[in-house]
C-alpha positions as CSV (number, residue, x, y, z in Angstrom):
1,M,8.5,40.5,37.1
2,S,5.8,40.5,34.4
3,K,2.3,41.2,35.5
4,S,1.3,37.8,34.1
5,A,3.5,35.8,36.5
6,D,0.9,34.0,38.6
7,P,1.9,31.5,41.3
8,R,2.0,28.0,39.8
9,P,1.8,24.8,41.8
10,Q,4.9,22.6,41.7
11,L,4.5,19.6,39.5
12,A,5.5,16.1,40.6
13,F,8.6,14.7,38.9
14,D,6.5,12.3,36.7
15,E,4.4,15.2,35.5
16,L,7.2,17.4,34.2
17,G,7.0,16.1,30.7
18,T,9.7,16.9,28.1
19,P,12.3,19.4,29.3
20,L,12.6,22.4,27.0
21,R,16.4,21.9,26.7
22,D,15.6,18.4,25.1
23,T,12.9,19.7,22.8
24,T,13.6,20.0,19.1
25,F,12.0,23.1,17.6
26,V,11.7,23.9,13.9
27,V,11.4,27.6,13.6
28,F,10.0,28.5,10.2
29,D,8.6,31.3,8.1
30,L,6.8,31.4,4.7
31,E,6.5,34.1,2.1
32,T,3.3,34.0,0.0
33,T,1.5,35.7,-2.8
34,G,-1.0,37.1,-0.4
35,G,-2.9,36.6,2.8
36,S,-5.5,34.0,1.9
37,H,-4.9,30.3,2.6
38,E,-7.3,29.3,-0.1
39,Q,-6.6,31.8,-2.9
40,D,-2.9,32.5,-2.5
41,A,0.2,30.3,-2.7
42,I,3.6,29.9,-1.0
43,T,6.7,31.5,-2.7
44,E,9.4,30.7,-0.1
45,F,10.2,28.4,2.8
46,G,12.8,29.1,5.5
47,A,13.3,27.0,8.6
48,V,15.9,26.5,11.3
49,K,16.0,23.3,13.4
50,V,17.3,23.9,17.0
51,R,17.6,22.0,20.2
52,G,19.1,23.2,23.5
53,G,20.3,26.4,21.8
54,E,22.2,24.6,19.1
55,V,21.3,24.8,15.4
56,L,20.8,21.3,14.0
57,G,20.0,22.2,10.4
58,E,18.5,24.7,8.0
59,F,15.9,24.4,5.2
60,A,15.5,27.2,2.6
61,T,14.0,27.2,-0.9
62,L,12.0,29.4,-3.2
63,V,8.7,27.9,-4.5
64,D,7.1,28.3,-7.9
65,P,3.5,29.4,-6.9
66,G,2.1,28.6,-10.3
67,R,0.7,32.2,-10.6
68,G,1.9,35.7,-10.8
69,I,3.2,37.6,-7.7
70,P,1.4,40.8,-7.1
71,P,3.5,44.0,-7.4
72,E,2.9,45.0,-3.7
73,I,4.2,41.6,-2.6
74,V,7.3,42.0,-4.9
75,T,7.9,45.4,-3.2
76,L,7.5,43.9,0.3
77,T,9.6,40.7,-0.2
78,G,11.8,41.4,-3.2
79,I,10.7,38.0,-4.7
80,T,9.9,38.3,-8.4
81,D,8.2,36.1,-10.9
82,F,11.6,35.5,-12.6
83,M,13.2,34.4,-9.3
84,V,10.6,31.6,-8.8
85,S,10.2,30.6,-12.5
86,S,12.8,27.9,-12.1
87,A,12.1,27.0,-8.5
88,P,10.5,23.6,-7.5
89,G,6.7,23.5,-7.1
90,I,4.9,23.0,-3.7
91,E,4.4,19.3,-4.6
92,V,8.2,18.9,-4.3
93,V,8.9,21.2,-1.4
94,L,6.1,20.3,1.0
95,P,7.0,16.7,1.5
96,A,10.7,17.7,2.0
97,F,9.7,20.2,4.6
98,L,7.4,17.8,6.4
99,E,10.3,15.3,6.6
100,F,12.6,18.1,7.9
101,A,10.1,19.0,10.6
102,A,9.0,15.5,11.5
103,G,8.8,14.9,15.3
104,A,9.6,18.6,16.1
105,V,7.6,21.4,17.6
106,L,6.8,24.0,15.0
107,V,7.5,27.6,15.9
108,A,6.4,30.7,13.9
109,H,5.8,34.3,14.4
110,N,2.0,34.7,14.0
111,S,1.8,30.9,13.6
112,G,-1.9,30.9,12.5
113,F,-0.9,32.5,9.2
114,D,2.0,30.1,8.3
115,V,0.4,27.0,9.7
116,G,-2.8,27.8,7.8
117,F,-0.9,27.8,4.5
118,L,0.8,24.5,5.4
119,K,-2.6,22.9,6.2
120,A,-4.1,24.2,2.9
121,A,-1.1,22.8,1.0
122,C,-1.5,19.4,2.7
123,R,-5.2,19.3,1.8
124,E,-4.5,20.2,-1.8
125,L,-1.8,17.5,-2.2
126,G,-3.6,14.8,-0.2
127,Y,-1.2,14.7,2.8
128,A,-2.5,14.1,6.3
129,W,-1.7,17.0,8.5
130,P,0.7,15.6,11.2
131,K,-0.8,17.7,14.0
132,P,2.5,18.8,15.6
133,A,2.6,21.0,18.7
134,V,2.8,24.6,17.6
135,V,4.3,27.6,19.5
136,C,3.4,31.1,18.3
137,T,6.0,33.7,19.3
138,V,3.5,36.5,19.0
139,R,1.2,34.9,21.6
140,L,4.1,33.9,23.8
141,G,5.5,37.4,23.6
142,R,2.2,39.0,24.7
143,R,2.0,36.5,27.6
144,V,5.6,37.2,28.8
145,L,6.3,40.8,28.0
146,S,4.5,43.8,29.5
147,R,3.2,46.6,27.3
148,E,5.9,48.9,28.8
149,E,8.7,46.5,27.7
150,A,7.3,45.8,24.3
151,P,4.6,48.1,23.0
152,S,4.6,46.0,19.8
153,C,5.0,42.3,19.2
154,K,5.9,42.6,15.6
155,L,8.9,40.4,14.6
156,S,11.0,43.5,13.9
157,A,10.2,45.0,17.3
158,L,10.9,41.7,19.2
159,A,14.1,41.1,17.2
160,A,15.3,44.5,18.2
161,F,14.2,44.0,21.8
162,F,16.1,40.7,22.2
163,R,19.1,42.0,20.1
164,A,18.7,39.3,17.5
165,E,21.8,38.6,15.3
166,T,19.6,38.6,12.1
167,T,17.4,41.4,11.1
168,P,14.0,40.3,9.7
169,V,13.6,41.6,6.1
170,H,10.5,39.7,4.8
171,R,12.6,36.8,3.5
172,A,11.8,33.4,4.9
173,L,15.2,32.2,6.1
174,D,16.3,35.5,7.6
175,D,12.9,35.9,9.4
176,A,13.2,32.3,10.7
177,K,16.7,33.1,12.0
178,A,15.4,36.2,13.8
179,T,12.5,34.2,15.2
180,V,15.0,31.7,16.7
181,D,16.6,34.5,18.7
182,V,13.2,35.8,19.8
183,L,12.2,32.3,20.9
184,H,15.3,31.8,23.0
185,G,14.8,35.2,24.6
186,L,11.2,34.4,25.5
187,L,12.1,30.9,26.8
188,E,14.6,32.5,29.2
189,R,11.8,34.7,30.5
190,V,9.4,31.9,31.0
191,G,12.1,29.7,32.6
192,S,12.4,32.2,35.4
193,L,8.6,31.8,36.0
194,G,8.9,28.0,36.5
195,V,8.1,26.9,33.0
196,Q,10.7,24.1,32.3
197,S,8.9,21.6,30.1
198,L,7.2,21.6,26.7
199,E,3.9,20.7,28.3
200,E,4.1,23.6,30.7
201,L,5.0,26.0,27.9
202,L,2.0,24.9,25.9
203,D,-0.2,25.3,29.0
204,Y,1.3,28.7,29.8
205,I,0.8,30.4,26.4
206,P,-3.0,31.0,26.7
207,E,-4.3,32.9,29.6
208,V,-5.1,30.8,32.7
209,T,-6.8,32.2,35.7
210,A,-5.3,31.7,39.2
211,E,-8.6,30.1,40.3
212,Q,-8.4,27.6,37.5
213,R,-4.9,26.6,38.6
214,R,-5.9,26.4,42.3
215,K,-8.6,23.8,41.4
216,R,-5.9,21.5,40.1
217,T,-6.1,19.8,43.5
218,L,-9.5,18.3,42.5
219,A,-7.6,15.8,40.3
220,E,-5.0,14.8,42.9
221,D,-6.9,11.7,44.2
222,L,-8.0,10.4,40.8
223,P,-6.3,7.2,39.5
224,H,-4.2,6.8,36.4
225,E,-6.7,4.4,34.9
226,P,-9.4,4.5,32.2
227,G,-12.9,5.5,33.3
228,V,-15.6,8.2,33.6
229,Y,-15.3,11.4,35.5
230,L,-18.1,13.6,36.9
231,F,-17.7,17.3,37.8
232,R,-20.1,18.2,40.6
233,G,-21.4,21.6,41.5
234,P,-22.1,23.4,44.9
235,S,-25.4,21.4,45.3
236,E,-23.8,18.1,44.4
237,E,-25.4,18.4,40.9
238,V,-23.5,16.8,38.1
239,L,-22.2,19.6,35.9
240,Y,-20.3,17.5,33.3
241,V,-19.5,13.9,32.4
242,G,-16.6,12.7,30.3
243,T,-14.4,9.7,29.6
244,A,-10.6,9.3,29.8
245,S,-8.0,6.6,29.2
246,D,-6.1,8.2,32.1
247,L,-8.5,9.8,34.6
248,R,-6.0,11.9,36.5
249,R,-4.2,13.2,33.5
250,R,-7.3,14.1,31.6
251,V,-9.0,15.9,34.5
252,R,-5.8,17.9,35.2
253,Q,-6.1,19.4,31.7
254,Y,-9.3,21.2,32.7
255,F,-7.2,23.3,35.1
256,T,-4.6,24.3,32.6
257,A,-4.5,26.5,29.5
258,S,-5.0,23.5,27.3
259,E,-8.8,23.9,28.1
260,T,-9.8,26.9,25.9
261,R,-13.5,26.4,25.7
262,S,-15.2,29.2,27.6
263,R,-18.2,27.0,28.4
264,L,-16.1,24.4,30.2
265,R,-14.0,27.1,31.9
266,E,-17.2,28.3,33.4
267,M,-18.0,24.8,34.5
268,V,-14.6,24.4,36.2
269,A,-15.2,27.7,38.1
270,L,-18.5,26.2,39.5
271,A,-17.1,22.7,40.3
272,I,-16.3,21.7,43.9
273,R,-15.5,18.0,43.4
274,V,-14.6,15.5,40.7
275,D,-15.9,11.9,41.1
276,S,-14.7,9.1,39.0
277,V,-15.8,5.6,38.0
278,T,-12.9,3.3,37.0
279,C,-13.6,1.1,34.0
280,S,-11.9,-2.0,32.7
281,H,-11.5,-0.7,29.2
282,P,-12.5,2.3,26.9
283,M,-15.7,0.7,25.6
284,E,-17.0,0.3,29.1
285,A,-16.2,3.9,29.8
286,E,-18.1,5.0,26.7
287,V,-21.2,3.1,27.7
288,R,-21.1,4.4,31.3
289,E,-20.6,7.9,30.1
290,L,-23.7,7.5,27.9
291,R,-25.8,6.1,30.7
292,L,-24.7,8.8,33.2
293,I,-25.4,11.6,30.8
294,S,-28.9,10.1,30.1
295,A,-29.5,9.8,33.9
296,H,-28.2,13.2,35.1
297,K,-28.5,15.4,32.0
298,P,-25.5,17.6,33.0
299,A,-25.9,21.2,32.1
300,Y,-22.5,21.5,30.4
301,N,-22.7,18.4,28.2
302,R,-23.8,19.4,24.8
303,R,-25.5,16.0,24.5
304,S,-27.8,17.0,27.3
305,K,-29.1,20.0,25.4
306,N,-29.0,18.3,22.0
307,P,-29.8,14.7,22.9
308,R,-29.1,12.2,20.2
309,D,-32.6,10.7,20.3
310,S,-33.3,8.3,17.6
311,W,-36.0,8.5,15.0
312,W,-37.9,5.5,13.6
313,V,-40.1,4.9,10.6
314,V,-43.2,2.9,11.5
315,L,-46.6,1.8,9.9
316,T,-49.5,3.5,11.6
317,D,-52.3,1.4,13.2
318,E,-55.3,2.1,11.0
319,P,-57.3,0.3,8.2
320,F,-55.0,1.7,5.5
321,P,-51.7,2.2,7.3
322,R,-49.2,4.8,6.2
323,L,-45.6,5.5,7.2
324,S,-44.9,7.8,10.1
325,L,-41.9,9.2,12.1
326,V,-41.8,8.4,15.8
327,R,-39.3,8.6,18.6
328,T,-40.2,5.3,20.4
329,A,-39.6,2.2,18.4
330,R,-42.0,-0.8,18.2
331,D,-41.7,-4.1,16.5
332,G,-41.2,-3.8,12.8
333,A,-39.8,-0.2,13.0
334,L,-37.2,1.0,10.6
335,G,-34.2,2.7,12.2
336,P,-32.7,4.0,14.3
337,F,-31.8,7.3,12.4
338,R,-29.7,10.0,14.0
339,G,-31.9,12.8,12.9
340,R,-35.4,13.5,11.7
341,A,-34.2,14.7,8.2
342,R,-32.5,11.3,7.6
343,A,-35.6,9.4,8.8
344,E,-37.8,11.4,6.5
345,E,-35.5,10.7,3.5
346,A,-35.7,7.0,4.2
347,M,-39.5,7.2,4.6
348,L,-39.9,8.9,1.2
349,A,-37.7,6.2,-0.4
350,L,-39.6,3.4,1.3
351,Q,-43.0,4.9,0.1
352,Q,-41.7,4.9,-3.4
353,A,-40.2,1.4,-3.2
354,T,-43.3,-0.3,-1.7
355,G,-46.4,1.7,-2.9
356,V,-47.5,2.6,0.7
357,R,-49.7,5.7,0.4
358,P,-47.9,9.0,0.9
359,C,-50.9,11.0,2.1
360,T,-51.7,11.5,5.7
361,V,-55.5,11.5,5.8
362,R,-57.1,8.7,7.9
363,I,-59.1,6.4,5.7
364,P,-62.0,4.4,7.1
365,A,-62.2,0.7,6.5
366,K,-65.6,0.8,4.8
367,S,-67.0,3.0,2.0
368,P,-64.2,5.6,1.6
369,N,-65.6,8.2,-0.7
370,A,-63.2,11.2,-0.8
371,S,-62.1,12.7,-4.0
372,P,-58.8,11.5,-5.3
373,C,-56.0,13.9,-4.5
374,A,-53.2,15.2,-6.8
375,L,-51.0,12.3,-5.8
376,A,-53.4,9.9,-7.5
377,E,-53.3,12.0,-10.7
378,L,-49.5,11.8,-10.6
379,E,-49.7,8.0,-10.2
380,R,-48.0,8.2,-6.8
381,C,-51.0,6.7,-5.0
382,A,-53.8,4.2,-5.9
383,A,-56.4,6.4,-4.2
384,P,-57.7,4.1,-1.4
385,C,-59.3,7.3,0.0
386,A,-61.7,7.4,-3.0
387,G,-62.5,3.6,-2.8
388,Q,-60.3,2.8,-5.9
389,Q,-58.2,0.4,-3.9
390,S,-59.5,-2.1,-1.3
391,A,-57.7,-3.1,1.9
392,E,-56.9,-6.5,0.3
393,E,-55.4,-4.8,-2.7
394,Y,-53.4,-2.4,-0.4
395,A,-52.0,-5.2,1.7
396,P,-49.1,-6.2,-0.5
397,A,-47.5,-2.8,0.0
398,L,-47.6,-3.4,3.8
399,R,-46.1,-6.8,3.4
400,A,-43.3,-5.3,1.3
401,V,-42.5,-2.9,4.0
402,D,-42.4,-5.6,6.7
403,S,-40.3,-8.0,4.5
404,L,-37.8,-5.3,3.6
405,V,-37.3,-4.1,7.1
406,A,-37.0,-7.6,8.5
407,G,-34.5,-8.6,5.8
408,H,-36.6,-11.2,4.1
409,D,-36.9,-9.6,0.7
410,T,-35.0,-6.8,-1.1
411,H,-37.3,-6.6,-4.2
412,P,-38.4,-3.0,-3.2
413,L,-34.7,-1.9,-3.5
414,H,-34.5,-3.4,-7.0
415,R,-37.5,-1.4,-7.9
416,L,-35.8,1.8,-6.7
417,A,-32.6,0.9,-8.6
418,L,-34.7,0.3,-11.8
419,R,-36.3,3.7,-11.4
420,L,-32.9,5.4,-11.1
421,S,-31.9,3.7,-14.4
422,E,-35.0,4.9,-16.1
423,L,-34.5,8.5,-14.9
424,A,-30.9,8.5,-16.1
425,E,-31.9,7.2,-19.5
426,A,-34.5,9.9,-19.7
427,R,-31.7,12.4,-18.8
428,R,-33.6,13.5,-15.7
429,F,-30.4,13.8,-13.8
430,E,-31.5,16.1,-11.0
431,Q,-34.4,13.8,-10.1
432,A,-32.2,10.8,-10.3
433,R,-29.6,12.4,-8.0
434,A,-32.3,13.2,-5.4
435,D,-33.9,9.7,-5.6
436,R,-30.4,8.1,-5.4
437,D,-29.6,10.1,-2.2
438,R,-32.8,9.1,-0.6
439,M,-32.2,5.5,-1.5
440,R,-28.7,5.7,0.0
441,T,-30.2,6.8,3.3
442,L,-32.7,4.0,3.2
443,V,-30.2,1.3,2.4
444,R,-27.8,2.6,5.0
445,G,-30.6,2.8,7.6
446,L,-31.8,-0.8,6.8
447,D,-28.3,-2.2,7.0
448,R,-27.5,-0.4,10.3
449,G,-30.9,-1.3,11.8
450,Q,-30.7,-4.9,10.8
451,R,-27.2,-5.4,12.3
452,M,-28.2,-3.7,15.5
453,A,-31.4,-5.7,15.8
454,A,-29.5,-8.9,15.2
455,L,-27.2,-8.1,18.1
456,A,-30.0,-7.0,20.4
457,G,-31.8,-10.3,19.7
458,I,-29.1,-12.3,21.3
459,A,-29.8,-13.1,25.0
460,E,-26.1,-13.3,25.9
461,L,-22.8,-12.8,24.0
462,V,-19.3,-12.9,25.4
463,A,-16.5,-11.4,23.4
464,A,-12.8,-10.7,24.0
465,R,-10.2,-8.3,22.5
466,P,-6.5,-8.4,23.0
467,D,-5.1,-5.4,24.9
468,S,-1.7,-3.8,24.1
469,L,0.1,-5.6,26.9
470,G,-0.6,-9.2,26.1
471,G,-3.8,-9.5,28.1
472,W,-7.5,-9.6,27.2
473,E,-10.5,-7.2,27.4
474,F,-13.9,-8.8,27.9
475,A,-17.5,-7.8,27.5
476,V,-20.6,-9.6,28.4
477,V,-23.4,-8.3,26.2
478,R,-27.1,-9.1,26.8
479,H,-29.7,-8.0,24.3
480,G,-27.4,-5.3,22.9
481,R,-26.5,-3.9,26.3
482,L,-23.2,-4.1,28.2
483,A,-24.0,-6.3,31.2
484,S,-20.4,-6.8,32.5
485,A,-16.8,-5.8,31.5
486,G,-13.4,-6.9,32.7
487,V,-9.8,-7.7,31.8
488,A,-7.4,-10.6,32.2
489,R,-3.9,-9.2,32.4
490,R,-1.0,-10.9,30.8
491,G,-0.3,-14.2,32.5
492,V,-3.8,-14.5,34.0
493,R,-5.9,-17.4,32.8
494,P,-8.8,-15.8,30.9
495,M,-11.6,-18.3,31.2
496,P,-12.0,-18.1,35.0
497,V,-12.3,-14.3,34.5
498,V,-15.0,-14.9,31.9
499,E,-16.9,-17.1,34.2
500,A,-16.8,-14.5,37.0
501,L,-17.9,-11.8,34.7
502,V,-20.9,-13.8,33.4
503,A,-21.9,-14.8,37.0
504,S,-21.8,-11.1,38.1
505,A,-23.3,-9.6,35.0
506,E,-26.4,-7.4,35.1
507,T,-29.7,-9.1,34.4
508,V,-31.2,-7.6,31.2
509,L,-34.9,-8.2,30.5
510,P,-35.7,-7.6,26.8
511,G,-38.2,-4.9,26.0
512,A,-40.2,-4.0,22.9
513,G,-38.9,-2.9,19.5
514,P,-36.1,-4.0,17.3
515,L,-33.5,-3.2,19.9
516,R,-35.3,-4.9,22.7
517,G,-35.5,-1.7,24.8
518,A,-31.8,-0.9,24.6
519,M,-30.6,2.7,23.8
520,A,-29.6,2.9,20.2
521,E,-26.4,4.7,21.0
522,E,-25.4,2.0,23.5
523,V,-26.0,-0.8,20.9
524,A,-24.0,1.2,18.4
525,I,-21.0,1.5,20.8
526,V,-21.0,-2.2,21.5
527,L,-21.4,-3.1,17.9
528,R,-18.4,-0.9,16.9
529,W,-16.3,-2.6,19.6
530,L,-17.3,-6.0,18.3
531,D,-16.6,-5.0,14.7
532,R,-13.0,-4.0,15.4
533,P,-10.3,-6.3,13.9
534,G,-9.0,-8.7,16.5
535,T,-12.3,-9.1,18.5
536,R,-13.1,-12.8,19.2
537,M,-16.3,-14.5,20.2
538,V,-16.0,-16.5,23.4
539,R,-19.6,-17.8,23.5
540,C,-23.0,-16.9,22.2
541,S,-26.4,-18.1,23.5
542,S,-27.7,-18.3,19.9
543,P,-26.1,-17.8,16.5
544,W,-25.3,-14.2,15.7
545,A,-26.6,-13.9,12.2
546,E,-28.2,-11.4,9.9
547,P,-31.1,-12.2,7.5
548,A,-30.1,-13.8,4.2
549,H,-31.8,-11.0,2.3
550,S,-30.7,-8.1,4.5
551,A,-29.5,-4.8,3.2
552,A,-25.9,-5.9,3.7
553,T,-26.2,-7.5,0.2
554,W,-26.5,-3.9,-1.1
555,R,-23.3,-2.6,0.4
556,G,-21.5,-2.8,-3.0
557,W,-24.2,-0.6,-4.5
558,L,-23.9,1.7,-1.5
559,D,-20.2,2.1,-2.0
560,R,-20.7,3.0,-5.7
561,A,-23.4,5.5,-4.8
562,D,-21.2,7.1,-2.2
563,A,-18.3,7.4,-4.7
564,A,-20.6,8.9,-7.3
565,R,-21.9,11.5,-4.8
566,D,-18.4,12.4,-3.6
567,S,-17.2,12.9,-7.2
568,E,-20.2,15.2,-7.8
569,F,-19.3,17.3,-4.8
570,D,-15.7,17.5,-6.1
571,R,-17.0,18.8,-9.5
572,D,-19.3,21.3,-7.7
């Protein structure tokens, strides 16, 4: 028996997955002009479709790479420029291969190389990568065979070891046929170790410690329902929090080879228990996960080390207010922004749009007598610090900020757009690009903040979404926070369920700031759920509406700016 044959717990019948004898494999090989996915091109496809040991079909063709084939590659493969000159291009061959392999498990010897070329071709031609399961016969061979049996896992060595009927010769179809025999030999080996399903095979290929497998019992009592799970350590501390549509199935994955992250393997080694909170639907699970991470700050959640704290842009409280970045919002704040850099971009655009002073000195209310700074000479400031602008003359800039953030007036955005046109006419394209990108950040921040503030301002909102089984998912939202969640299964009258959820919902007292004290991330989760097609409003304590002059009226401009920026990146 191989040294890697660890005892494996017996799976329940409903966990066996797809038997290997019923699994369709497409064993393939590519020949290329070199080893780089980005710089080289495919010259030949070869593939064999098999199931249960029976060959179902073959796929083989040369491919015109659109470039010369290096002499060393010609020597290795025997494929010349003349041979591929009349062959179809990759734009013809790739869709045909994807159709041939649709729904099958891909198998390749050193699959990272071949799959990398397929992914690069998909990106180049605009095809979505179908994300099939992939089996690498090199990795499987190293898992199954001892060094004494197979000192080398090269295809030629394994083909000889398993007495393959086809000898690999660096031609795609012959190498694919040899890989089929190698695959069948390896599957016979793993079958004797208890690997009988595709899921077990995919779990078996990476190395899994015996301790990791033994802890699989921690998932035994978890339900097959959506919710949140908490890994706890020796001192009952919460190590990690996550969500799942099926709690038991998801947690079991941490004890198999499908979990490859070393950080979480370390967490699993420390865990002594897994607790769970069953949720009515995925949106409730997202919210509860967010709240639990915020409360416990688990050591193994990246969000604990890199919290997604929001940034806000506010006016300072002084005689000549300026814009400042803060973490705690107050009434009239612009945000939330997911990072300081974005908030700073928006702040610079807002200064330019409204005329709020960009300097950071504190200016007294009476008799300011400092010398004007360079910003005044550049006409970026009216120099209130030098007494050249009174508080009354400065006040319109402050009102412009308040009106823009509240959604009462968008004239400052028109001012920015006009400046962009002037810069373009003056052929100052670099400055125009920088100003446009800052304006994009400002418009997007205004739009997002106004929509979230509108939701947070509603005392109570009840919404429903159809589930996939003919029932309904419900959410009771109070001031942007999820106060209650539930479901009415198919055949259950929905309104009595709604009344019960409203009666049992959490009491939410509004706080300060545009989001009434709610966490920005929670409001964003709820808003995404409400925005999804099919969501219906059941009741609302007050009309859910955005200001008539909100930044939503600039979404068309934002789309055009995004398209222009994307095209610039393409050219770069």
